[in-house]
N, C-alpha and C positions, 0 to 999 in steps of 0.2 A: 289332706287332699284325697288319700286313698279311701277314707271312710265316705267322703262325698261321692266318689266314683261308685262305690258299692251301693249307696242309697239311690243315686240317679239311675244306675243300672237296673235296680229292682223296680223303680217307679216307671221306667220306660220300656220294660221287658227286653233289655239288652240292646238298646239303640246306641250303637258305637259312635255314630256320627254326632248325636246329641251330646253324649258324654265327653267326647273328644273336644267339641267346641267349648264346653264348660271348663275343661282343663286348660285349654288355650287361653281363655279369658282370665284365668287365675294369675297369669304372669310368670308361671314356671317356664324355664327355657327347655328346649329339646335336650340340651346337655344334662340338665338336672333330672329330667325324666329318664334319660339313658343311664345315668348314674344310679338312680333308684332301681331300675330294672336289673342292672348288674349286681347290685348289692342284695336286693330283696326279691327279685323276680321269681325265684323258685319257692318262696314261702308266702308271698302275698296272694290274695284272691285272684282267680283266673280273670275275672272281669277287669281288674286293675291292669294286669299285664296286657290284656287285649286292647284296652283303650290307650294305654301309654305306648304300646307298639304301633298302634294306628297313627300316632302322632310322630314318633321317632322314625318309623319306616313306612311312610305313606304309600299306599297302593293307588295307582291311577285308576279312575273309574272308566267306564266305556266311552265317555265323551272326551277323554284325554286329560281331565283335571284330577286333582287329588280327591280321594274318596272322603 
């Protein structure tokens, strides 16, 4: 999954929303993503931690929904 995130990140010029939606469709749970970040967050590519964090710790956008 991390490799796919890196590829999508590069293809979309860092579109976090697009990458996060693709990860959500993969079927991985938030708990699995949080575990990955806990185990490999300091050594995996920054784009992977950015996308996984956007899913695990969503920030509300200006309209009050999830970003």
